[in-house]
C-alpha positions as a printed Julia matrix, in Angstrom:
474×3 Matrix{Float64}:
   4.21   26.58    0.04
   2.17   29.03   -1.98
  -1.6    29.12   -1.62
  -1.98   27.23   -4.93
   0.48   24.5    -3.85
  -1.51   24.07   -0.6
  -4.7    23.63   -2.63
  -3.02   21.15   -4.99
  -1.65   19.22   -2.0
  -4.99   19.14   -0.31
  -6.79   17.8    -3.41
  -4.15   15.15   -4.18
  -3.82   14.04   -0.54
  -7.64   13.86   -0.22
  -7.77   11.54   -3.24
  -4.98    9.33   -1.97
  -6.54    9.13    1.49
  -9.81    7.92   -0.05
  -7.96    5.27   -2.1
  -6.27    4.04    1.06
  -9.6     3.84    2.91
 -11.03    1.64    0.08
  -8.33   -0.99    0.7
  -9.63   -1.79    4.19
 -13.1    -0.33    4.61
 -14.9    -3.5     3.72
 -12.6    -5.96    5.67
 -14.56   -5.84    8.94
 -17.9    -5.89    7.07
 -17.22   -8.89    4.83
 -19.45  -11.39    6.81
 -22.3    -8.82    6.7
 -21.86   -8.21    2.99
 -21.75  -11.91    2.25
 -24.89  -12.53    4.22
 -26.67   -9.63    2.48
 -25.79  -10.67   -1.15
 -25.55  -14.45   -0.8
 -21.8   -14.95   -0.95
 -20.67  -18.4     0.22
 -18.05  -18.36    2.99
 -15.45  -19.81    0.6
 -16.09  -17.04   -1.96
 -16.14  -14.14    0.56
 -12.44  -13.38    0.12
 -13.05  -12.49   -3.53
 -14.57   -9.16   -2.44
 -11.12   -8.12   -1.3
  -9.18  -10.13   -3.89
 -11.05   -8.71   -6.89
  -9.97   -5.22   -5.82
  -6.38   -6.21   -5.05
  -5.83   -8.05   -8.33
  -6.9    -5.05  -10.44
  -5.13   -2.49   -8.28
  -1.76   -4.26   -8.17
  -1.84   -5.79  -11.61
  -2.47   -2.62  -13.61
  -0.54   -0.04  -11.56
   2.75   -0.15  -13.48
   0.92   -0.01  -16.81
  -1.2     2.98  -15.8
   1.85    4.73  -14.42
   3.3     4.62  -17.9
  -0.02    5.52  -19.54
  -0.08    8.59  -17.36
   3.25    9.68  -18.92
   1.77    9.18  -22.41
  -1.7    10.73  -22.19
  -1.13   13.17  -19.29
  -1.1    12.56  -15.56
  -3.9    15.07  -14.87
  -6.15   13.51  -17.53
  -5.63    9.98  -16.18
  -6.13   11.17  -12.58
  -9.43   12.81  -13.34
 -10.58    9.82  -15.4
  -9.62    7.41  -12.57
 -11.46    9.57  -10.01
 -14.6     9.55  -12.21
 -14.51    5.73  -12.58
 -13.95    5.4    -8.79
 -17.04    7.52   -8.02
 -19.27    5.68  -10.49
 -18.04    2.21   -9.45
 -18.74    3.19   -5.81
 -22.31    4.0    -6.75
 -22.53    0.6    -8.49
 -21.16   -1.23   -5.47
 -23.49    0.56   -3.05
 -26.52   -0.4    -5.19
 -25.4    -3.99   -5.88
 -28.05   -6.65   -5.47
 -25.94   -9.7    -6.48
 -22.38  -11.06   -6.04
 -21.64  -10.52   -9.73
 -22.52   -6.8    -9.65
 -20.56   -6.27   -6.36
 -17.44   -8.02   -7.77
 -17.72   -5.97  -10.99
 -17.8    -2.77   -8.88
 -14.72   -3.91   -6.88
 -12.71   -4.69  -10.07
 -13.57   -1.18  -11.41
 -12.58    0.32   -8.1
  -9.26   -1.57   -8.35
  -8.65   -0.27  -11.89
  -9.49    3.3   -10.79
  -7.0     2.86   -7.93
  -4.31    1.63  -10.34
  -4.82    4.79  -12.4
  -5.3     7.37   -9.66
  -2.45    6.42   -7.31
   0.58    6.64   -9.61
  -0.91    9.6   -11.55
  -1.66   11.49   -8.36
   1.77   10.7    -6.92
   3.47   11.89  -10.14
   1.46   15.1    -9.99
   2.55   15.55   -6.47
   6.27   15.04   -7.19
   6.19   17.32  -10.25
   4.37   20.06   -8.37
   7.11   20.29   -5.82
  10.81   20.47   -6.71
  13.16   17.87   -5.27
  14.08   19.07   -1.78
  12.36   20.06    1.55
   8.9    20.81    0.05
   8.78   17.54   -1.84
   9.96   15.64    1.2
   7.31   17.29    3.29
   4.63   16.64    0.69
   5.64   12.92    0.4
   5.73   12.6     4.17
   2.14   13.89    4.43
   1.09   11.67    1.58
   2.55    8.58    3.23
   1.04    9.53    6.57
  -2.47    9.98    5.16
  -2.28    6.78    3.06
  -1.18    4.73    6.04
  -3.76    6.4     8.27
  -6.29    5.64    5.56
  -5.8     1.93    5.93
  -6.49    2.31    9.67
  -9.35    4.75    9.16
 -10.95    2.35    6.73
 -11.19   -0.36    9.41
 -12.67    2.08   11.9
 -15.0     3.67    9.39
 -16.13    0.3     7.99
 -17.14   -0.88   11.44
 -18.99    2.34   12.28
 -20.85    2.55    8.97
 -21.8    -1.14    9.05
 -23.05   -0.97   12.64
 -24.82    2.41   12.46
 -26.09    2.46    8.84
 -25.31   -0.23    6.29
 -22.32   -1.8     4.62
 -23.49   -0.01    1.41
 -22.31    3.3     2.89
 -18.75    1.89    2.69
 -19.23    2.48   -1.08
 -21.43    5.6    -0.95
 -19.06    7.6     1.17
 -16.62    7.76   -1.79
 -19.09    9.51   -4.07
 -19.04   13.08   -2.65
 -15.27   13.03   -2.22
 -14.64   11.87   -5.81
 -17.2    14.46   -7.12
 -15.53   17.28   -5.19
 -12.05   16.32   -6.51
 -13.27   16.03  -10.1
 -15.01   19.42   -9.83
 -12.03   21.32   -8.41
  -9.01   19.62   -9.88
  -9.27   20.87  -13.51
  -8.85   24.49  -12.43
  -6.25   23.8    -9.71
  -3.86   21.13  -11.01
  -1.59   21.77  -13.97
  -1.21   19.09  -16.58
   2.06   17.17  -16.41
   3.6    14.81  -18.98
   6.89   14.42  -20.83
   7.58   16.6   -23.85
   8.12   13.57  -25.99
   5.5    10.82  -26.37
   7.14    7.38  -26.76
   5.11    4.44  -28.05
   3.48    2.14  -25.54
   5.48   -1.0   -24.99
   2.69   -3.47  -25.61
   4.71   -6.77  -25.03
   6.09   -5.31  -21.82
   2.62   -4.25  -20.69
   1.16   -7.68  -21.36
   3.93   -9.58  -19.61
   4.2    -7.41  -16.47
   0.42   -7.03  -16.04
  -0.16  -10.78  -16.55
   2.79  -11.65  -14.29
   1.54   -9.35  -11.47
  -2.04  -10.64  -11.79
  -0.89  -14.26  -11.53
   1.51  -13.48   -8.7
  -1.13  -11.67   -6.65
  -3.63  -14.35   -7.38
  -1.22  -17.03   -6.31
  -0.52  -15.21   -3.03
  -4.22  -14.83   -2.21
  -4.77  -18.54   -3.07
  -1.86  -19.4    -0.75
  -3.62  -17.58    2.11
  -6.86  -19.41    1.42
  -5.79  -22.96    0.51
  -2.12  -23.24    1.35
   1.24  -22.81   -0.42
   1.51  -26.35   -1.78
  -1.77  -26.73   -3.67
  -1.54  -27.13   -7.45
  -3.46  -23.94   -8.19
  -1.25  -21.88   -5.93
   2.0   -23.25   -7.27
   0.82  -22.93  -10.91
  -0.17  -19.31  -10.48
   3.03  -18.34   -8.69
   5.25  -20.13  -11.21
   3.4   -18.71  -14.19
   3.6   -15.22  -12.71
   7.35  -15.49  -12.17
   7.9   -16.77  -15.69
   5.97  -13.79  -17.13
   7.93  -11.35  -15.0
  11.18  -12.87  -16.24
   9.81  -12.54  -19.73
   9.08   -8.85  -18.92
  12.71   -8.35  -18.03
  13.88   -9.93  -21.35
  11.41   -7.81  -23.35
  12.5    -4.61  -21.66
  16.14   -5.25  -22.61
  15.21   -5.47  -26.32
  12.37   -3.06  -27.21
  13.08    0.47  -28.46
  10.63    2.16  -26.05
  10.49   -0.02  -22.89
   7.77    0.26  -20.35
  10.45    0.29  -17.69
  13.97    0.99  -18.91
  16.38   -1.56  -17.55
  18.81    1.21  -16.63
  16.26    2.42  -14.08
  15.66   -1.06  -12.7
  19.4    -1.34  -12.1
  19.58    1.83  -10.05
  20.36    1.08   -6.4
  17.9     3.77   -5.2
  15.11    2.14   -7.18
  15.96   -1.47   -6.24
  16.6    -0.99   -2.51
  14.22    1.9    -2.02
  11.4    -0.29   -3.36
  12.68   -3.31   -1.4
  12.4    -1.27    1.81
   8.9    -0.09    0.83
   7.78   -3.64   -0.02
   8.83   -4.91    3.32
   7.33   -1.93    5.16
   3.84   -2.61    3.59
   4.14   -6.39    3.93
   4.88   -6.21    7.62
   2.5    -3.52    8.78
  -0.59   -4.56    6.91
  -0.04   -8.2     7.9
   0.47   -7.13   11.54
  -2.96   -5.54   11.49
  -4.39   -8.81   10.31
  -2.6   -10.78   12.99
  -3.7    -8.35   15.76
  -7.26   -8.51   14.39
  -7.14  -12.3    15.02
  -5.78  -11.64   18.47
  -8.35   -9.04   19.45
 -11.34  -11.0    18.13
 -10.39  -14.69   18.62
  -8.32  -14.39   21.83
  -9.67  -11.35   23.64
 -13.25  -11.6    22.2
 -13.62   -8.0    20.96
 -16.21   -7.05   18.4
 -15.25   -5.85   14.84
 -16.11   -2.28   15.85
 -13.99   -2.37   18.95
 -11.16   -3.97   16.96
 -11.35   -1.15   14.4
 -11.3     1.45   17.08
  -8.21   -0.14   18.73
  -6.27    0.42   15.55
  -7.04    4.15   15.79
  -3.91    4.41   17.98
  -1.86    2.92   15.13
  -3.36    5.55   12.88
  -2.22    8.38   15.21
   1.29    6.95   15.16
   1.42    6.83   11.36
   0.25   10.46   11.1
   2.98   11.53   13.52
   5.6     9.5    11.67
   4.51   10.95    8.34
   4.49   14.49    9.64
   8.13   14.18   10.79
   9.29   11.78    8.1
  10.03   14.43    5.5
  11.99   16.5     7.96
  13.91   13.44    9.08
  14.87   12.67    5.43
  16.01   16.28    4.96
  18.14   16.38    8.03
  19.54   12.82    8.28
  19.1    11.44    4.77
  16.8     8.74    3.37
  19.08    5.81    4.24
  19.31    6.76    7.94
  15.55    7.42    8.05
  14.8     4.03    6.59
  17.05    2.14    8.93
  15.99    4.06   12.05
  12.32    3.63   11.19
  12.77   -0.13   10.53
  14.58   -0.67   13.81
  11.84    1.2    15.82
   9.14   -0.86   14.0
  10.94   -4.09   14.55
  11.51   -3.54   18.3
   7.87   -2.4    18.83
   6.59   -5.44   16.9
   8.89   -7.79   18.81
   7.41   -6.64   22.13
   3.99   -7.95   20.98
   5.32  -11.49   21.33
   4.6   -11.07   25.08
   0.81  -10.71   24.53
  -1.36  -12.99   26.66
  -4.97  -14.03   26.99
  -5.98  -11.49   29.63
  -7.73   -8.23   28.59
  -5.08   -6.03   30.18
  -2.65   -6.99   27.43
  -4.41   -4.59   25.11
  -2.43   -1.8    26.73
   0.81   -3.29   25.47
  -0.88   -3.67   22.02
  -1.9    -0.01   21.92
   1.54    1.29   23.01
   3.46   -1.01   20.64
   1.26   -0.28   17.59
   1.54    3.46   18.26
   5.37    3.35   18.42
   5.6     0.85   15.57
   3.3     3.06   13.43
   5.81    5.95   13.8
   8.69    3.76   12.78
   6.77    2.21    9.83
   5.89    5.61    8.5
   9.5     6.81    8.73
  10.51    3.8     6.61
   7.76    4.45    4.12
   8.55    8.11    3.65
  12.26    7.23    3.25
  11.19    4.68    0.58
   9.02    7.16   -1.27
  11.7     9.82   -1.39
  14.41    7.36   -2.41
  12.34    5.74   -5.12
  11.24    9.02   -6.71
  14.34   11.18   -6.31
  17.23   11.75   -8.76
  14.93   11.14  -11.81
  13.77   13.81  -14.38
  10.15   14.93  -14.46
   9.53   12.93  -17.61
  10.21    9.72  -15.71
   8.24   10.58  -12.54
   5.17    8.64  -13.75
   7.35    5.57  -14.16
   8.98    6.03  -10.8
   5.7     6.57   -8.96
   4.14    3.68  -10.88
   6.93    1.4    -9.58
   6.57    2.8    -6.05
   2.79    2.33   -6.13
   3.12   -1.16   -7.5
   5.48   -1.93   -4.65
   2.97   -0.56   -2.13
  -0.01   -2.54   -3.47
   1.87   -5.83   -3.99
   3.14   -5.48   -0.42
  -0.32   -4.92    0.91
  -1.54   -8.0    -0.97
   1.41  -10.22   -0.01
   1.5    -9.55    3.7
  -1.72  -11.24    4.85
  -1.26  -14.57    2.92
   2.33  -14.94    4.04
   1.7   -14.26    7.74
  -1.55  -16.21    7.66
   0.34  -19.24    6.41
   2.92  -18.88    9.25
   0.21  -18.57   11.93
  -1.84  -21.42   10.47
   1.22  -23.73   10.35
   1.89  -23.06   14.03
  -1.71  -23.69   15.01
  -1.61  -26.94   13.06
   1.64  -27.92   14.77
   0.17  -27.41   18.29
  -3.19  -28.94   17.23
  -5.23  -26.17   18.79
  -7.58  -23.65   17.05
  -8.98  -22.19   20.31
  -7.7   -18.96   21.95
  -4.47  -20.53   23.17
  -3.72  -22.03   19.73
  -4.54  -18.72   17.94
  -2.31  -16.86   20.35
   0.54  -19.27   19.74
   0.16  -18.89   15.95
  -0.08  -15.14   16.12
   3.0   -14.94   18.37
   5.2   -16.94   15.98
   3.99  -14.87   12.99
   4.71  -11.65   14.91
   8.26  -12.87   15.6
   8.74  -13.58   11.87
   7.23  -10.17   11.07
   9.69   -8.38   13.39
  12.67  -10.24   11.91
  11.57   -9.47    8.37
  11.29   -5.74    8.88
  14.62   -5.54   10.71
  16.35   -7.51    7.91
  14.78   -5.33    5.24
  15.72   -2.05    6.86
  19.38   -3.21    7.46
  19.71   -4.51    3.86
  18.41   -1.28    2.46
  20.81    0.65    4.67
  23.7    -1.52    3.61
  23.09   -1.26   -0.15
  21.81    2.34   -0.48
  24.79    4.58   -1.0
  25.74    7.11    1.63
  24.24   10.61    1.29
  26.65   12.95   -0.45
  26.89   16.74   -0.63
  24.27   17.53    2.04
  24.62   19.68    5.07
  22.98   18.89    8.45
  19.51   20.29    8.28
  19.57   20.82    4.53
  16.78   19.52    2.45
  18.97   17.96   -0.27
  19.46   14.58    1.37
  16.78   12.85   -0.57
  18.16   13.65   -3.96
  21.79   13.0    -3.17
  21.08    9.84   -1.22
  19.0     8.49   -4.08
  21.85    9.02   -6.5
  24.24    7.04   -4.37
């Protein structure tokens, strides 16, 4: 890389890391935040849900807006909103102000993530450098989820939960100050009209789908509000598909949605994020409810997972270049599935934490190999003018996966605890064990399906960096 490319990479990765931290930094502090601002226990989950709804619901729309107004412009605007909303959240004195700040943070995330990823892919030509950049991006984003849990516990215990917001401000200010002179504007030469019907149907569908999933985790899958939200969301997404087939300038051209690399690359990514983020939730229950660890100790335990993801991300780009994206996805999924399956053996004694640390470390490496393979697959083989769209789809997959995982696995664990009639440590362990078994089976199935339906890599030499592009075209 040239010196300028390294600086561009540092700025973009720094922004993406901060975004990832924001997903999880408040999770361990939710009870403290609720007590400080007067949230009822039943409404506490909205601190996380308000962020997730905005982030997942508007990502695809903003990915297309980035193509229209310029990725650099949207990236800088999003970072500015993120910094200002973090100040608002840190100074909040009521639930309404805090939730407003979280919605604004979610909207900023929906703008910054696809725009930043598109700037990254257009700054590095398809091949070894792009694969390495995407590998580092995936590693830092995954590590950011873990770092958020650790950092949230530290800041809450040592200072105040408000610093979980304030810590964003200097990072956002630094990126906004340096990016204009470092990052080159990127957007297609032509400026198609914005597909308003498509934007309305896909955004509404994603908002309702994510809301239904979060309601399922809170009140169950069979309640009228959950079913109504999920059904309405699916109807709108079907409507989006119909709209995209008929409009002159679609938000997402149907020909792209039919590409195997897009379909199965994003499927693998969805499953990778669903399984790993929900596994962190399940192991949080295990560490706190079964072994009796504090939130801070729980966050620190996940530091080992963070190390594994960084290692997986560092080698993921090279693995794609040497073995191809399909092989990397399958191998990563198998490693993650086996490591996750070993956690079924966890018991109620404190010594079992050693198995947890070893399995999450190895599983983190496998998960990151799968994520890097997904990122390369989903963004390769497309021209620069469609990179905003491709990265918008990939980012939407990531954020919906993060949102889906916890309610799905929570429902599995809760159903098991209800079946055994025990909510004590033994009952929690039983519920967590069954959910972990489902988690392992899901990631294995996802990796094998992606491997079966992604075409074989063509025209690449061992060790060559062309595997991503050729594999994506299969």
